[in-house]
N, C-alpha and C positions, 0 to 999 in steps of 0.2 A: 725616147732616149732610154737605153738600158740602165737598170738600177746600179750595175757595177760602175758605169761611167759617172753617174750622179755621186756615188760614194767617192770615186776618184777625184772629182772636182772639189768636193768638200774637203778631202784630205790635202788637196793642193793649197788650200788656205793655210793649213798647218805648216806646209813647206815654207811659205812666205813668212809666217810668224816666227819660225825657227831662225830664218836668215836675219830678220829684223832684230831679234833678241840677242843672238850670240854670234852672228856673222858667219856661221857655218852650219853644216848639217842639212842643207837643202837637198842635195843629191842623195844623201843617205835615206831620206824619206821618199823622194820623187821616183827613184828607180824601182824600189819594191812596189810602190803604188801602181806605177805604170805596168809592171810585169805581172804582179800577182792579183791586183784588183781589176785592172782594165784589160788584162790579157794581151798586152803588146809584147812582141818578140824582143828578147833581151838586148840584142845588138841595136835594134831600132830604138828601144827605150833609152839606151844610153845617149843616143843622138838627141832624142826629144829632151832628155834631162839637161843636156848642155845648153840648149836654147832656153828652156824654162828658167833654170837657175841663173844663167847669164843675164837674161832680161830682168828678172826679179832683183838680182843683186845690184844691177846697174841703178835701178830705181832707189833701192835702199842706200846705195853708195852716195847718190846725190843728196838724199836726206841727211846723211851723216856729214857730207861736205858743207851743207848749209849750217850745220851745228859746229863746224870747224873741227871735225873729228876724223879727218883724212890727211895722212902724210903722203903727198903726191910724189915726193922724192923717192920714198920707199915703194910706192906703187910701181914706179919705173924700174927701180933696182931689182925687185923681185919679179916684176911683170915680164921683162924682156926674155930672160931664160925660161921662165915658166910657160909663157905663151908659145915660144918657139918649140918647146918639147911637146906641148899639147897638140899643136898643129901637125907636127911631123908624125906623132903617134897615131892620130886619127886618120891622117892622109895616107900613110904608108905601112905602119906596123900592124894596126888592126885589120886592114883589108888583106894583108899578106898571110895572116893566120888561117890555115885550112879549116873547113867546117868540121872535119873529124880529126881530132888531135892524135888519138890512138885508140885502138880497139883490142879487146880480148874476147874470148868466148862468153864471158859473163858481164862485161862492162865496156861501154863505149863513151869516151870523153868527147863531147861536142864543144865547139867553139863557144856557143851560148852558155853552156854549163860552166866552162872555164872562167868566163867573164863574171858570172854570178858568184862563183866560188872565191875568186880574187876579190870581188866586191865585198863579200861577207868577211873575208880576212881583214880588209881595209876598215870595215865597220867595227870589228872587234878591236882593232888597234886604235881606232879613233875613240871608241868608248872608254878605253883605259885612260887615254889622255884627258877625256872630259871628266871622268870620275876622280882622277887624281888631282888634288888641289894644286893650282898654279900660283906661285908667288910672283906678284906683279913686279916687273922691272920698270922703274920710273926714271932711271938715268938715261937720258936721250943724248948720247955723245957720239956723233957720227965719226969722230976721229978714231974711236976705238973699235969700229965695226970691222969684222973679218969679211971682206968683200968676196974673197975666193969661196969661203964656206957658204955664203949667201947665194952665190951663183950656182954652186953645186946643188944646194938644197932646192933652189928654184927649178933646176933641170929635173931633179928627182920628183918633185911635186907635180910638175907638168907631165911626166911619164905616167905616174900613177893616175892622175886625174884624167888624162886622155884615154887610158886603157879602160877604166871602169866607168867613164862618163860622169865623173864627179867634179865638183868645183875645186875641191882640195882645201877648203877653208879650215878644216880640222887639222891640216898640216901647216897651213900658212900662219895661223894665229900663234902657235907655239914658236914658229920660226921668227915671227915678228917680235915676240916677247923676249926670246933668249938670244937670238943672233943679232937682231936689229935694235934691241933695247927700246922697245916701244911700249908705252903705257897701255893697259888693257883696253880702255875705251877707244883709244886711238887705233889700236890693233884691229878692233872689230870693224871700224869704218874703212880702214885701209884694206883689210882683207876683202871686204865687199867689192871694192873697185877691181882688185886683182882677180877675184873669182869671176866677176862680170866679163872682163876683157878676155881672159883665157878661155872661158866657157864659150863665148860667142865666136871667137876665132876657131876654137876646136870644132864647133858645130859647122862652120864654113868649110873646114878641112874634111868634114865628114860627108859633105854633099857629093853624091855620085849619081851618074845617070840611072843606075839600077836601084837607087834608093827612093822608094815611094813614101813621101811624108804626108800624113793626114793633117793638113794645116788647121783644119777646124778644131780637131782635138788639141793640137799643140797650143793654139791661140787661146782657147777657152781655159785650158789648164794654166797657161801663163797668166791670164787675166785674174783668175782666182788666187794664184800665188802672189800677184802684185797687191791685191787687196790685203792678203795676209801680211805682207812686209810693212804696210802702213800700220796695221794693228800691232805687229811686233815692235816696231819702232816706238809706238806710243807706250806699250807695256814695259819697254826697257827702262822707262823713267820711273816705273812703279814697282818692278820686281827685282829682287836681288839676283844679279847675273850669275854669281858663283853657285847659288843653290839650284838655279834653273839648269845650269850647265851640268851639274852632277846628276840631277834627276833625268835629264835627257840622255846622259851617258849610259845610265842603267837600261833605259829603253832601247838605245842603239845596240847595246851588248846583247840583249834578248833577241832583237831582230837579226843580228849577225849570226847568232847560234842557230836560229830557226832556218835561215837561208842555207847555211852550211849543211845542216842535217837534211833539209828537203832536197837539195841538189845532189848530195853525195849518196844518200840512202834511199830516198823515195822517188828520185827522178827516173 
């Protein structure tokens, strides 16, 4: 086994730990690991990420459900529009984008570069949300929910998640807090279930006859990530989630800037 794959599987454990601790950030780590460490082509890496994060989040979600930290009504409320948007994006929008977006005498924008650039922008946006303190909304009053805004937000999250191969937890958690008035701990568990369902359905929408999936790599990476989610769920009882979220936000910001510079200047 190549050393870069061993490193990638080790980092897969961190993907799971992140999901177990803060309910998001799995794809933010998994896609760069798959692309830059393991050398997997970006479009295929986003498909792998959807399976890895979806399966890992599902395991983490069941753990949270046992602890009664999942609001299944809000899983359905956010899940239906989000899942629909992810599936349609992976099935129709991503395949419809040409391999060469545009070209000039000095620069050619390829589809794979566009996906990584958009991913970097999403990472930077997510990092700002993580670094910025979130005041927890503890009033859980379904009568005051703005259902139209929730559905629109769900469609947007699904579109972004489907395009970059991310679970969208970093967008779902603020939406659960501010739009659905969900307490933070409940938002983490609820987010895991939404991420799991939309990621796995997005992966199904991504399967095509010309798509060759290395199941050995995907399943080993997923297994390591699942180990991580058990560790993360245990650590969540010991570590202050707000401090962890802020520290991880700075790391994500650095990663996003690195990817942006690499793809636009050194690619």
